[in-house]
Backbone as XML, in Angstrom:
<?xml version="1.0"?>
<chain id="A" units="angstrom">
  <residue number="1" name="MET">
    <atom name="N" x="-13.704" y="15.961" z="7.017"/>
    <atom name="CA" x="-13.759" y="16.378" z="5.642"/>
    <atom name="C" x="-12.574" y="15.752" z="4.889"/>
  </residue>
  <residue number="2" name="ARG">
    <atom name="N" x="-12.827" y="15.293" z="3.688"/>
    <atom name="CA" x="-11.781" y="14.651" z="2.887"/>
    <atom name="C" x="-10.734" y="15.658" z="2.419"/>
  </residue>
  <residue number="3" name="TYR">
    <atom name="N" x="-9.519" y="15.168" z="2.282"/>
    <atom name="CA" x="-8.390" y="15.999" z="1.857"/>
    <atom name="C" x="-8.674" y="16.696" z="0.526"/>
  </residue>
  <residue number="4" name="SER">
    <atom name="N" x="-9.206" y="15.953" z="-0.430"/>
    <atom name="CA" x="-9.454" y="16.527" z="-1.760"/>
    <atom name="C" x="-10.465" y="17.668" z="-1.697"/>
  </residue>
  <residue number="5" name="ILE">
    <atom name="N" x="-11.446" y="17.541" z="-0.832"/>
    <atom name="CA" x="-12.440" y="18.605" z="-0.674"/>
    <atom name="C" x="-11.790" y="19.832" z="-0.037"/>
  </residue>
  <residue number="6" name="MET">
    <atom name="N" x="-10.964" y="19.592" z="0.993"/>
    <atom name="CA" x="-10.309" y="20.715" z="1.667"/>
    <atom name="C" x="-9.395" y="21.479" z="0.702"/>
  </residue>
  <residue number="7" name="THR">
    <atom name="N" x="-8.578" y="20.758" z="-0.070"/>
    <atom name="CA" x="-7.673" y="21.451" z="-0.986"/>
    <atom name="C" x="-8.440" y="22.192" z="-2.066"/>
  </residue>
  <residue number="8" name="SER">
    <atom name="N" x="-9.495" y="21.582" z="-2.552"/>
    <atom name="CA" x="-10.310" y="22.226" z="-3.574"/>
    <atom name="C" x="-10.935" y="23.519" z="-3.032"/>
  </residue>
  <residue number="9" name="ARG">
    <atom name="N" x="-11.461" y="23.455" z="-1.822"/>
    <atom name="CA" x="-12.072" y="24.640" z="-1.222"/>
    <atom name="C" x="-11.042" y="25.725" z="-0.941"/>
  </residue>
  <residue number="10" name="LEU">
    <atom name="N" x="-9.849" y="25.322" z="-0.471"/>
    <atom name="CA" x="-8.800" y="26.312" z="-0.221"/>
    <atom name="C" x="-8.360" y="26.996" z="-1.517"/>
  </residue>
  <residue number="11" name="MET">
    <atom name="N" x="-8.179" y="26.202" z="-2.573"/>
    <atom name="CA" x="-7.758" y="26.780" z="-3.850"/>
    <atom name="C" x="-8.819" y="27.740" z="-4.391"/>
  </residue>
  <residue number="12" name="ALA">
    <atom name="N" x="-10.076" y="27.355" z="-4.285"/>
    <atom name="CA" x="-11.159" y="28.229" z="-4.750"/>
    <atom name="C" x="-11.206" y="29.514" z="-3.925"/>
  </residue>
  <residue number="13" name="TYR">
    <atom name="N" x="-11.042" y="29.385" z="-2.625"/>
    <atom name="CA" x="-11.061" y="30.561" z="-1.751"/>
    <atom name="C" x="-9.912" y="31.500" z="-2.099"/>
  </residue>
  <residue number="14" name="LEU">
    <atom name="N" x="-8.701" y="30.965" z="-2.227"/>
    <atom name="CA" x="-7.540" y="31.802" z="-2.518"/>
    <atom name="C" x="-7.626" y="32.437" z="-3.900"/>
  </residue>
  <residue number="15" name="ALA">
    <atom name="N" x="-8.219" y="31.735" z="-4.841"/>
    <atom name="CA" x="-8.354" y="32.280" z="-6.191"/>
    <atom name="C" x="-9.225" y="33.536" z="-6.202"/>
  </residue>
  <residue number="16" name="ASP">
    <atom name="N" x="-10.193" y="33.605" z="-5.293"/>
    <atom name="CA" x="-11.118" y="34.742" z="-5.257"/>
    <atom name="C" x="-10.857" y="35.709" z="-4.113"/>
  </residue>
  <residue number="17" name="ALA">
    <atom name="N" x="-9.882" y="35.405" z="-3.254"/>
    <atom name="CA" x="-9.631" y="36.232" z="-2.071"/>
    <atom name="C" x="-8.965" y="37.553" z="-2.457"/>
  </residue>
  <residue number="18" name="ASP">
    <atom name="N" x="-9.214" y="38.569" z="-1.616"/>
    <atom name="CA" x="-8.557" y="39.849" z="-1.875"/>
    <atom name="C" x="-7.084" y="39.770" z="-1.466"/>
  </residue>
  <residue number="19" name="GLU">
    <atom name="N" x="-6.321" y="40.747" z="-1.880"/>
    <atom name="CA" x="-4.871" y="40.724" z="-1.710"/>
    <atom name="C" x="-4.440" y="40.588" z="-0.253"/>
  </residue>
  <residue number="20" name="SER">
    <atom name="N" x="-5.124" y="41.260" z="0.648"/>
    <atom name="CA" x="-4.719" y="41.210" z="2.060"/>
    <atom name="C" x="-4.867" y="39.808" z="2.644"/>
  </residue>
  <residue number="21" name="LYS">
    <atom name="N" x="-5.908" y="39.092" z="2.235"/>
    <atom name="CA" x="-6.097" y="37.726" z="2.729"/>
    <atom name="C" x="-5.050" y="36.780" z="2.152"/>
  </residue>
  <residue number="22" name="VAL">
    <atom name="N" x="-4.717" y="36.936" z="0.879"/>
    <atom name="CA" x="-3.697" y="36.097" z="0.257"/>
    <atom name="C" x="-2.348" y="36.349" z="0.927"/>
  </residue>
  <residue number="23" name="LYS">
    <atom name="N" x="-2.034" y="37.630" z="1.189"/>
    <atom name="CA" x="-0.775" y="37.961" z="1.874"/>
    <atom name="C" x="-0.737" y="37.355" z="3.266"/>
  </residue>
  <residue number="24" name="ALA">
    <atom name="N" x="-1.855" y="37.386" z="3.973"/>
    <atom name="CA" x="-1.901" y="36.832" z="5.328"/>
    <atom name="C" x="-1.662" y="35.326" z="5.311"/>
  </residue>
  <residue number="25" name="VAL">
    <atom name="N" x="-2.309" y="34.623" z="4.397"/>
    <atom name="CA" x="-2.134" y="33.171" z="4.301"/>
    <atom name="C" x="-0.701" y="32.852" z="3.887"/>
  </residue>
  <residue number="26" name="TYR">
    <atom name="N" x="-0.171" y="33.610" z="2.946"/>
    <atom name="CA" x="1.207" y="33.376" z="2.501"/>
    <atom name="C" x="2.189" y="33.583" z="3.653"/>
  </residue>
  <residue number="27" name="THR">
    <atom name="N" x="1.959" y="34.617" z="4.438"/>
    <atom name="CA" x="2.833" y="34.885" z="5.587"/>
    <atom name="C" x="2.828" y="33.712" z="6.558"/>
  </residue>
  <residue number="28" name="LEU">
    <atom name="N" x="1.668" y="33.114" z="6.774"/>
    <atom name="CA" x="1.571" y="31.955" z="7.665"/>
    <atom name="C" x="2.364" y="30.766" z="7.134"/>
  </residue>
  <residue number="29" name="TRP">
    <atom name="N" x="2.355" y="30.582" z="5.825"/>
    <atom name="CA" x="2.949" y="29.397" z="5.219"/>
    <atom name="C" x="4.274" y="29.658" z="4.529"/>
  </residue>
  <residue number="30" name="GLU">
    <atom name="N" x="4.803" y="30.870" z="4.602"/>
    <atom name="CA" x="5.970" y="31.253" z="3.815"/>
    <atom name="C" x="7.165" y="30.329" z="4.008"/>
  </residue>
  <residue number="31" name="LYS">
    <atom name="N" x="7.548" y="30.037" z="5.235"/>
    <atom name="CA" x="8.708" y="29.182" z="5.476"/>
    <atom name="C" x="8.481" y="27.774" z="4.935"/>
  </residue>
  <residue number="32" name="GLU">
    <atom name="N" x="7.281" y="27.254" z="5.122"/>
    <atom name="CA" x="6.972" y="25.912" z="4.626"/>
    <atom name="C" x="7.011" y="25.881" z="3.099"/>
  </residue>
  <residue number="33" name="ILE">
    <atom name="N" x="6.495" y="26.919" z="2.472"/>
    <atom name="CA" x="6.502" y="26.993" z="1.003"/>
    <atom name="C" x="7.937" y="27.032" z="0.497"/>
  </residue>
  <residue number="34" name="GLU">
    <atom name="N" x="8.777" y="27.841" z="1.132"/>
    <atom name="CA" x="10.174" y="27.939" z="0.719"/>
    <atom name="C" x="10.908" y="26.617" z="0.924"/>
  </residue>
  <residue number="35" name="ASN">
    <atom name="N" x="10.625" y="25.927" z="2.035"/>
    <atom name="CA" x="11.265" y="24.639" z="2.297"/>
    <atom name="C" x="10.826" y="23.592" z="1.292"/>
  </residue>
  <residue number="36" name="ASP">
    <atom name="N" x="9.556" y="23.602" z="0.905"/>
    <atom name="CA" x="9.059" y="22.637" z="-0.079"/>
    <atom name="C" x="9.739" y="22.819" z="-1.422"/>
  </residue>
  <residue number="37" name="GLN">
    <atom name="N" x="10.054" y="24.054" z="-1.785"/>
    <atom name="CA" x="10.686" y="24.311" z="-3.071"/>
    <atom name="C" x="12.136" y="23.847" z="-3.072"/>
  </residue>
  <residue number="38" name="ASN">
    <atom name="N" x="12.727" y="23.704" z="-1.903"/>
    <atom name="CA" x="14.114" y="23.277" z="-1.801"/>
    <atom name="C" x="14.247" y="21.777" z="-1.572"/>
  </residue>
  <residue number="39" name="PHE">
    <atom name="N" x="13.141" y="21.063" z="-1.563"/>
    <atom name="CA" x="13.143" y="19.631" z="-1.287"/>
    <atom name="C" x="13.623" y="18.872" z="-2.524"/>
  </residue>
  <residue number="40" name="VAL">
    <atom name="N" x="14.727" y="18.147" z="-2.367"/>
    <atom name="CA" x="15.291" y="17.391" z="-3.484"/>
    <atom name="C" x="15.673" y="15.997" z="-2.987"/>
  </residue>
  <residue number="41" name="LEU">
    <atom name="N" x="15.294" y="14.992" z="-3.747"/>
    <atom name="CA" x="15.664" y="13.618" z="-3.422"/>
    <atom name="C" x="16.981" y="13.275" z="-4.093"/>
  </residue>
  <residue number="42" name="SER">
    <atom name="N" x="17.765" y="12.453" z="-3.422"/>
    <atom name="CA" x="19.019" y="11.982" z="-4.015"/>
    <atom name="C" x="18.698" y="10.932" z="-5.084"/>
  </residue>
  <residue number="43" name="ASP">
    <atom name="N" x="19.695" y="10.601" z="-5.890"/>
    <atom name="CA" x="19.513" y="9.571" z="-6.919"/>
    <atom name="C" x="19.140" y="8.232" z="-6.280"/>
  </residue>
  <residue number="44" name="GLU">
    <atom name="N" x="19.770" y="7.929" z="-5.159"/>
    <atom name="CA" x="19.475" y="6.671" z="-4.465"/>
    <atom name="C" x="18.025" y="6.652" z="-3.962"/>
  </residue>
  <residue number="45" name="GLN">
    <atom name="N" x="17.559" y="7.757" z="-3.431"/>
    <atom name="CA" x="16.180" y="7.829" z="-2.954"/>
    <atom name="C" x="15.201" y="7.701" z="-4.115"/>
  </residue>
  <residue number="46" name="LEU">
    <atom name="N" x="15.522" y="8.310" z="-5.248"/>
    <atom name="CA" x="14.664" y="8.190" z="-6.428"/>
    <atom name="C" x="14.608" y="6.743" z="-6.926"/>
  </residue>
  <residue number="47" name="GLN">
    <atom name="N" x="15.730" y="6.042" z="-6.877"/>
    <atom name="CA" x="15.755" y="4.637" z="-7.272"/>
    <atom name="C" x="14.883" y="3.795" z="-6.346"/>
  </residue>
  <residue number="48" name="ILE">
    <atom name="N" x="14.937" y="4.080" z="-5.057"/>
    <atom name="CA" x="14.105" y="3.353" z="-4.088"/>
    <atom name="C" x="12.636" y="3.601" z="-4.386"/>
  </residue>
  <residue number="49" name="LEU">
    <atom name="N" x="12.272" y="4.849" z="-4.633"/>
    <atom name="CA" x="10.875" y="5.164" z="-4.958"/>
    <atom name="C" x="10.429" y="4.466" z="-6.237"/>
  </residue>
  <residue number="50" name="ASP">
    <atom name="N" x="11.300" y="4.459" z="-7.244"/>
    <atom name="CA" x="10.972" y="3.770" z="-8.502"/>
    <atom name="C" x="10.743" y="2.283" z="-8.273"/>
  </residue>
  <residue number="51" name="ARG">
    <atom name="N" x="11.625" y="1.655" z="-7.482"/>
    <atom name="CA" x="11.481" y="0.224" z="-7.168"/>
    <atom name="C" x="10.175" y="-0.047" z="-6.430"/>
  </residue>
  <residue number="52" name="GLU">
    <atom name="N" x="9.884" y="0.772" z="-5.424"/>
    <atom name="CA" x="8.656" y="0.593" z="-4.645"/>
    <atom name="C" x="7.418" y="0.807" z="-5.510"/>
  </residue>
  <residue number="53" name="ARG">
    <atom name="N" x="7.487" y="1.784" z="-6.417"/>
    <atom name="CA" x="6.356" y="2.056" z="-7.308"/>
    <atom name="C" x="6.101" y="0.871" z="-8.228"/>
  </residue>
  <residue number="54" name="GLU">
    <atom name="N" x="7.170" y="0.332" z="-8.803"/>
    <atom name="CA" x="7.027" y="-0.816" z="-9.695"/>
    <atom name="C" x="6.434" y="-2.020" z="-8.954"/>
  </residue>
  <residue number="55" name="LEU">
    <atom name="N" x="6.887" y="-2.256" z="-7.725"/>
    <atom name="CA" x="6.325" y="-3.340" z="-6.925"/>
    <atom name="C" x="4.841" y="-3.109" z="-6.676"/>
  </residue>
  <residue number="56" name="HIS">
    <atom name="N" x="4.505" y="-1.882" z="-6.354"/>
    <atom name="CA" x="3.096" y="-1.553" z="-6.089"/>
    <atom name="C" x="2.244" y="-1.760" z="-7.339"/>
  </residue>
  <residue number="57" name="LEU">
    <atom name="N" x="2.705" y="-1.237" z="-8.466"/>
    <atom name="CA" x="1.934" y="-1.347" z="-9.705"/>
    <atom name="C" x="1.806" y="-2.791" z="-10.179"/>
  </residue>
  <residue number="58" name="SER">
    <atom name="N" x="2.798" y="-3.606" z="-9.889"/>
    <atom name="CA" x="2.756" y="-5.005" z="-10.328"/>
    <atom name="C" x="1.933" y="-5.876" z="-9.381"/>
  </residue>
  <residue number="59" name="GLY">
    <atom name="N" x="1.542" y="-5.296" z="-8.239"/>
    <atom name="CA" x="0.768" y="-6.063" z="-7.263"/>
    <atom name="C" x="1.641" y="-6.922" z="-6.365"/>
  </residue>
  <residue number="60" name="LYS">
    <atom name="N" x="2.945" y="-6.783" z="-6.465"/>
    <atom name="CA" x="3.861" y="-7.595" z="-5.674"/>
    <atom name="C" x="4.301" y="-6.904" z="-4.381"/>
  </residue>
  <residue number="61" name="ALA">
    <atom name="N" x="3.816" y="-5.705" z="-4.160"/>
    <atom name="CA" x="4.207" y="-4.977" z="-2.944"/>
    <atom name="C" x="3.597" y="-5.639" z="-1.724"/>
  </residue>
  <residue number="62" name="ASN">
    <atom name="N" x="4.364" y="-5.697" z="-0.667"/>
    <atom name="CA" x="3.898" y="-6.262" z="0.600"/>
    <atom name="C" x="3.906" y="-5.130" z="1.622"/>
  </residue>
  <residue number="63" name="PRO">
    <atom name="N" x="2.735" y="-4.561" z="1.929"/>
    <atom name="CA" x="2.703" y="-3.399" z="2.811"/>
    <atom name="C" x="3.203" y="-3.684" z="4.220"/>
  </residue>
  <residue number="64" name="THR">
    <atom name="N" x="3.327" y="-4.930" z="4.595"/>
    <atom name="CA" x="3.824" y="-5.236" z="5.933"/>
    <atom name="C" x="5.321" y="-5.509" z="5.931"/>
  </residue>
  <residue number="65" name="ALA">
    <atom name="N" x="5.907" y="-5.616" z="4.745"/>
    <atom name="CA" x="7.345" y="-5.872" z="4.658"/>
    <atom name="C" x="8.121" y="-4.618" z="5.037"/>
  </residue>
  <residue number="66" name="GLU">
    <atom name="N" x="9.298" y="-4.827" z="5.555"/>
    <atom name="CA" x="10.133" y="-3.699" z="5.942"/>
    <atom name="C" x="11.017" y="-3.300" z="4.771"/>
  </residue>
  <residue number="67" name="THR">
    <atom name="N" x="10.402" y="-2.629" z="3.773"/>
    <atom name="CA" x="11.159" y="-2.199" z="2.613"/>
    <atom name="C" x="11.613" y="-0.762" z="2.764"/>
  </residue>
  <residue number="68" name="PHE">
    <atom name="N" x="10.973" y="-0.015" z="3.639"/>
    <atom name="CA" x="11.323" y="1.385" z="3.850"/>
    <atom name="C" x="12.486" y="1.484" z="4.835"/>
  </residue>
  <residue number="69" name="ASN">
    <atom name="N" x="13.505" y="2.232" z="4.466"/>
    <atom name="CA" x="14.654" y="2.430" z="5.328"/>
    <atom name="C" x="14.844" y="3.931" z="5.566"/>
  </residue>
  <residue number="70" name="PRO">
    <atom name="N" x="14.403" y="4.453" z="6.717"/>
    <atom name="CA" x="14.478" y="5.898" z="6.953"/>
    <atom name="C" x="15.914" y="6.408" z="6.988"/>
  </residue>
  <residue number="71" name="LYS">
    <atom name="N" x="16.904" y="5.548" z="7.173"/>
    <atom name="CA" x="18.295" y="5.989" z="7.187"/>
    <atom name="C" x="18.725" y="6.510" z="5.814"/>
  </residue>
  <residue number="72" name="LEU">
    <atom name="N" x="18.008" y="6.089" z="4.773"/>
    <atom name="CA" x="18.339" y="6.528" z="3.422"/>
    <atom name="C" x="17.777" y="7.899" z="3.102"/>
  </residue>
  <residue number="73" name="LEU">
    <atom name="N" x="16.932" y="8.418" z="3.961"/>
    <atom name="CA" x="16.339" y="9.735" z="3.712"/>
    <atom name="C" x="17.154" y="10.841" z="4.289"/>
  </residue>
</chain>
């Protein structure tokens, strides 16, 4: 099943679910949700993303090139 279909179905289900089901799902994902809210990129990481985005949009990106440096994350 495609990702977009899964997320759409989950959102629709949660929108109509009763309180106990929403609480149960939240309990399962609580730590992950809290960690996602604390996720912040540094200025250097944002600059790298901007550069990579511009290369991609201009058609000059080389997906086989080693432009990603995990040490910067």
